[in-house]
N, C-alpha and C positions, 0 to 999 in steps of 0.2 A: 381443429386440433384441441384435444382436452389435455390439460396439464395435470399430471399426478403429483400431488404435494407430498413427496417422500423426504426422508432425511437429506438426501443429496441435493435436491432442488432448494430446500430451505438453506442448507449450508452455502450453496452457490450464491443465492441472493444476499445472504448476510455478508459473505466474503466480498461480493461486488459492492455492497453498501459501504463497508469499511474502506475498501480501496478508493471508492469515489469520494468519500467524506474528506479525504486528505486535501482535495482541491477547494472544498468549501472552507476548511480550516485555514488553508493558506491564503485564501482571498480575504477572510475576516481579519487575520493578523496583518496582512498587507494594508488593508484599509485603515486599521487602527494606527499603524506606524506611518501612514501616508507615503509608503514606498514599497516596492515589490520586495518581498522577503520570504524565505522558506524556513518556517519554525521547525524545531527538533521533532515536534509531534507529527509533522508531515512524514518524516522518515519512519517513525514507529507505526503509523497507520499504513504506510506503504508496505512495510515488512509483514505486518499481521495480515492485511488484506491479500497481499500477494502469496503469502504462505498458504493461506486457506484456499485461494484460487488454484494454487499448484496442486494441493491435495484433491480438489474437485476435478482438475484436469486429468490427473492420474487415474482417478476413478472412471472418468469418461474415456480414457485411453486416447486422448487427443494430443498427438505429438506437437502440433503447432502451438497449442495452448501450454503444454508442458514446457517447451523450450522457452517461450516468451516469459512465463511467470518464473521459471527456474533461474534464468539469467537475472531477472529483476531482483530476486531475493538476494543474490550476491551483491548487487549494486547498492541496495538499501542497507545491507549490513556494513558494507565498506563506508558508506556515507556516515553511518552512526559511529563507526570507528574513528573516522576523520574528525567528527564533531567532538568526540570524547578526548582526543589528543590535542585539540585546538587550545592554544594558549589564550588566556583572557587578554582582551585589548585594554590598554591603559588610555583613558581619555585625557 
């Protein structure tokens, strides 16, 4: 099978790279803090990567992929909204 490197394939790989990078970032931050944690950037990478993957899925007309990424976009937006409304903790 020969892969044709067109705009959509490149977009798909970039989107998947951004989406996957969130786990690397989460791991690095957790190691630095010596505890499992999800940094705010995790949700931004999730939102950007998932949004791009959603566009890619629509182009491919893949209903399974569209539903999965479409639902994820709303979850990531909601988590960012919760983060924004979170009251600072007093130590």
